[in-house]
N, C-alpha and C positions, 0 to 999 in steps of 0.2 A: 504493500500500500504506500510506503514511503516513496516508491519510485513513480507513483502516479501524480501527474501535474495538477489534477483537479482537487486533491485532498490536501488541505492546509492545516497542519497542527493535530495534536492528539485528540482534541475534542471532536473534530470532524471524522477522524479515523475511527474513533469509538462509536460515533453515531452511525457511520457507514456499516461497521461490523454488526451493530445492534439489529438493524432491520433485517440483515441477512440471517443472523442467529434466530431472530424471531420467526422468519418463514420456515427455517429448517426445523426448529423445535415444534412449532405448531403443526407442521406436516407429519412429523414422527408421531405426535400425540393424536392427530387425526386418524392415522393408519391404525393405531391401537384401538381408538374408539370405534372405528368401522368394524373391527373384529368382534368387539365385546358388547356393543350397543346396537340393538336391532333398529334399522332405519336411520342410523346416524349418517349425516352428510356434512362434509366440510363446508364452511362458509366461503371458502376461496374457490372461484371458478376453476374447473379442471385444468385448463391450459396454463393457469398461473400458479398451480401448486408446485412446490419445490420439486417433487418427484418427476414432474412433467418437463421441466426445463433445466434443472440444475443437477439432477442425480447422475446423469451420464457424463463421466469425465471427458468424453470425446464429443460432447454436445456442442450446441451453438456457442460461438466465441466471437471476439473482435467486434466489428461494427454491427453485425447481426444481433449479438447479445446486448450491446448498448441500446440499439433501437428498440429491442423487445422490452428492456427495463424502463426506458424513458417514455416510450410511446404507448405501451400496452399495460405493463405491470403497475406502474405508479398511478396513472390516471384512473385505472379501474378500481384499485384498492382504496384510493382516496375518496372515491364516490360510491363505495360499496353500500348496497341497501342494508340498513341496520335491522334485519328481520329477526335475528337471534342475538343473545348476549355475546357469543363468540364473534359474530359478524361485527357487532359494535366495537369489540376489542380490536379487531383487525383494522377497521376504519379509523379508530382513535389513534392507533400507532402510526398509520400512514398519512393522516391528515396534514401533519407538519413535517414529515420526513422528507429527505432529499437523497438523490444519488449524486455523490460528489465525484465519483471516479470517471475519468475520461478515456481510459484504456480498457477496451473489451478483453484484450489478452490477459492483462493483469487481473481483471475482475474474474475471469474464468479460473485463474490460479487460486484466488481467494475462495471462490465457490467450492472448488475441489477440496481444499483443505477443510472447510467447514463440513462438507458432505461426508468426510471420513468419520465423523462422530455419529454414533447411534444413541440418540437421546432416550430411546426406550430400554437401553441397557443400563441397569442401575449403577454399576460400577463406573461405566464411562460417564454417565450423567453426574455422578458425585465428583469424579475427577475434573470434569469440565466446570462443575460448580465452583471448585477451588480456583480454577483459571478465571472464571467470570468475576469472582470476588476480588481477584488481583486487578482485573480490568477496572472495576469500580474504585478500588483503592488508588489506581494510577490516575484517576480523574483529579486527585488532589493536586497534581502537578500540571493539569491541563487548563491553566488560566482560571477563570471564574467558575469553571465546572466543579472545582473542589468543594464548593458550598453544598453540593448535593450529598456528600459522603460523611457519615458519622462513623468514627472508628468502631470496628466491629466488636471490640472488647466492651465498649460502652453500651452499645445496643443489646449485646448478649447479657450483660450484667443487669440492665434495667428490666429486660424481659424475665430474667431469672427471679428477681426480687418481687416483681409484680405478680408472677405466677399465674398467667392466664389459663383458663380451662375451656374445652370445646363447649360452644353454646353461649359463652359470654361475648357480647358484641364488642369487638376491639376496633378502635379507630385511630388512624394517624392522619390529621388534617393537613399535613405538609410532608408527604412521605418520601420525597427525594427518590432515591433509587430502590426504596423498599426494604432497607436494612432492618427496621424494627419489625416489619411484617415477617421477614424470613426468620429472624431470631425467635419470634413468638411461635411461628409454625414449628420450628425445630423443637422448641421447649415442650409444646403440647404433644408432638409426636413421640418424644422421648418419655414423657411422664404420664400422658392421659389417653392417647389414641390407641385403643386396644382392638377395636372392631371397625369394619368398613363404615358403620353408621356414625362412629365417633369422627372419622375423617370427613364425612359428608357434613356433619353438624359444624365442625370447626371451619371448613371452607365457607359455609353459608353465613358465618358470623363475622367475616372480615370486612372492613370498610376503610377506604383511603382516598385521598385527593392529592394531586400534584399539579401545580400551576404551569410549570415549564415543560416544553416538548421533549427535550433530550432525557431528563431524568424520568419523565413519565414512560417513555419508550423503554428505557433501561429497567424500570420497575416492573412493567408488564412482562417483559422477557424474563426477568428474575422470578416472577410468580409462576410462569409456565415451566421454567427450569426446576422449580421446587414442587412440581406436580400439581399445581392448582389448575383444575380443568376449566374454570370460568373466571378469568381475572377481570371481568367487566365491572366488578365492584370498585376497581381502582380508576377513579374518574379523572379526566384531564380538565381541570377547572381551578378557580381561585376560591378557596373556602371563605375568605374574608369578603368576597364580593356580594355575599348574601346578607340581608339585614339580620342583625343580632336577634331581634325579637321574633323573627320568622321561624327560628328553630323550635319546633314544638316538642311536647312531652313524648310523643311517639317516636322521636328521633334521638332520644337520650341513649347513651352508651354505657357499658359496664367498665370499659378500660380505655384510657388514652395513653399511648406510647408515642412520644414525638420529640423531635428536635426542631422547633419552629425556626425559620430563618431569622437571624438577628443582625443588627448593624445596618439593615436596609430600611428603605422608606417605601411605603405603599403609594400607589398612584393616587392622584387627586380624586377626592370624593369617596374613597373607600372608608375613611374614618367616619363619615356621616352615617354609615350603616350601624354605628355603635351608639349607645347612650352618651349624652353630653359629657358625663364625668369620666368616661373611659376613652374619649376621643384623642387619638394620637396617630402619627404616621409611622411609628416604630412597630414593625411587624411582630416582634416577639411579644410586646405588650398586648396587642390586639388578639393574638392567638391565645395568650393566657386567659384573657377575659372570656373568650369563646369556649375554651376547654372547661372552665368552671361551670359555664351554663350547660354544656353538653353532657356532663356526667350525671348519671342517675343517682338518687340517694343511695349511698353505700358504694357508689362507683369509685374506682381508684385510678390514679394517674402517676406517670413518671415522665418528667419533662426536663429537657436541657435548657438552661437559661444562662445568659452571660452575667458577669459580676455587676454590670451596670443596672440590671433589673433588681438586684438585691439592695443597692444603696441609693438608687435614683429617687428623685422627689417628684412632686406634682402628681401626674397621672399614675406614675409608678407607686407612689405612696397609697393612693386610693385603691389601686389594684391589690396591693399586698394586704391592706386592711380587709378588702372584700374576700380575698383568698382565705385569710385566717378566720373570718366570720362564718363563711360557708363551708369550709373544709378543715379537716385536721391535717395540717402541714406537719407531718410527724418526723420527717428526715430530710436533711440537706447534705449531700455529699459534695464537698468542695474539691475541685480538680485543679491541678497546676496548669499554668499557661501553655505548656508545650503539648498538651494532649491532642489538640487539633492542628498542630503544625503539619505541613508548612503553610497552609493557606490562611491560618488564623493563629495568632499568638496572644490570645486574651484569656483571662481566667473564666472558667465555666463551672456551672453547678448542676447537680442532678437533684431536682425537687420531687419528693414523693408525698402525695397527699390523697386523702379519702374524703368524699363529699358526705355531708349529713350532720356533722357535729363540729363546733368551733375548735380551733387549736387551743390546747392547754399548754403543752410544752413542745419545743422543737429540739430534736437531737441533731447535732452536727458531727460529721465525720470528715477529717482532713486526709485526703489521699496524697501520698508523697511518692515521688519518683524513687524507684528502687536504689538501694545503696550501690555505689560504684558507677552510677549514671547521673550526669548533671541534668539531663532533660530528655524527654521523649523526642524522637525524630522519625523520618521516613524509614531509616534502616533499623531503628530500635524503637518501634511504636509500643503503645500501651497494650498489654495482653490481659486476657480474662483472669489469669492466675495472679496478676498484680492486685486485683480487687478481692482476692479470696479472704484476706484478713477482715475486710468490711463485711463480707457475706457471713463469716463465722461469728462476728460480733452482733449481727443484725437481730438475732433472737427469734428467727422463724416468722411465720405468718402473723403471729400475735405480738411480735417484737418484745418478747419476754426476756427478763434477765439482763437488760442493757446496763452497762456500768461506764462511768467516766474513765478514760484512759488518756495517754499522752496524745492520742489522735481523736478522741471522742469527748464531747461536752454537751451539756443540756442547758437550754435557755427557756425561761418561762414566757408565755404570751404577754404577760404584764410588762416584763422587761423589754420585750420588743416594742410594745406600744409606747413605753417611756422613751425609747430611742427614736421615736417618730417613724416606726415601722421599718427601720433599717435592718435588713437581715445580713448585712456585711459584718458579721461578728467573728473576730479573729480567735484563734485557738488560745484559750487562757493558760494552757499548760506549756505553751512554747516560751522558753526563757529567752528574753532578749539578750543579744550579745553585748557584753559590757565593754564599751570603747573607752572608758575612762572619763575623768572630769573634763567638761568642755573647756573651762578656762585654761587648764593645764595643756590640753590638746592645742588650743590656740597659741599659747606661748611657744610650744614645741614647733608648731608650723612656722611662726614668725622667725624663730631662730634658724630653722632649716632654710627658709627663703633667704635670710641674710647670708648664710654660709654659701649657698648657691651663687649669690651675687658676687661674693668675694672671689670664688673660684672662676666665675665667668670673666671678671676683670683681669685675673691673673693670666687666663688663657689668651685674652685679647692682647695683653702686653707681650706675651711670648710670641704670638703670631705676628704682631707689628714689628718686633725686633727681627724675626726671621725674614720678613719681606724686605726690610730695610737693608739687610745684608745681601 
């Protein structure tokens, strides 16, 4: 692909690969469904199915292949009649997709590589799943595309602690490439899915929305790769574009797992969908307000928020007050700045809360970079085992037996209120490094500067004498 003049940068290469992966995966899945489901028909017209034009390694290539892709495949799939959920999924993926490649010969080589994978073979699919995970990880270095990826250790930890079960409605209102969904699916399959009915119930309980085209396409492909038969629940839309009050009781959910985009600003007019006291153009704040509304009584959430949301004032203060009145904000895990590197180096926090009772106490846990490592990086990222100490301290589903440690401390709701609802509370067990008496330090600095000035004058004199000679 790097040899093709039409593809510029990693984000375009990944986008190009993704629609190809999508067609291959859905075709493999279609062939399996045709065998096991009476009367099943693929939503993709016969001549456009992967098996018809891509499966033969000696098939069409060059200008003929390019003409077929650009003049037949894309126009038809972009306008596919949405008669079934799978047809809606195909159309949704291709509506904003593009073919960037200009060389039909190079495209045939890429197609042949992809065609060698059998997505109905469980071991091959799992192996490819690891490759796909690396592709999503690589998005971090593909310009702004990195905003779509939450480190997998973080999503896996949040899913593990929230502990979703089949039948609970699980929603991610800004799902990116689908990381929270895949971690929740894996968790439920490992712990709760014992029968085919459990799998059906789990798949029917998933909900997600993604605003941008590339991550939406990546997420849908991710769902197919994880054996989701109908990923049409994953909508290509902007969750915030809908009026806050229009979300009715029948749309409440049991669980929210999400990393809302932060640091960005929503387009003009979006904030007017929200009540006056929550109006802001900061996306993370709007999503937090909506998440609180969307939870059922007894519903639970795990949300990634930046440090700014913890100590900010104005709308942020009103939001935190609302959160603590409506929900039990029981745990905040504070992460170091380097967790989201390289595309973001700001402090982030994992907020865990349950709707239905006001907050009494908040437990904080300070996550630290492992010993022998200064920071997390692309080559040494955060791993799930790095969070094992927090999971061990957690105290199970009821959070029983928690104690204060050098990394854990508890703060009452009254104390937070007295602080103006600032949740930016430092670890009280951290001993500040003693740098000495400030006046003494100032005297030492003044003396050192004077000594440097004397040495500088001596050097000038030596150099002047040498030049004169």
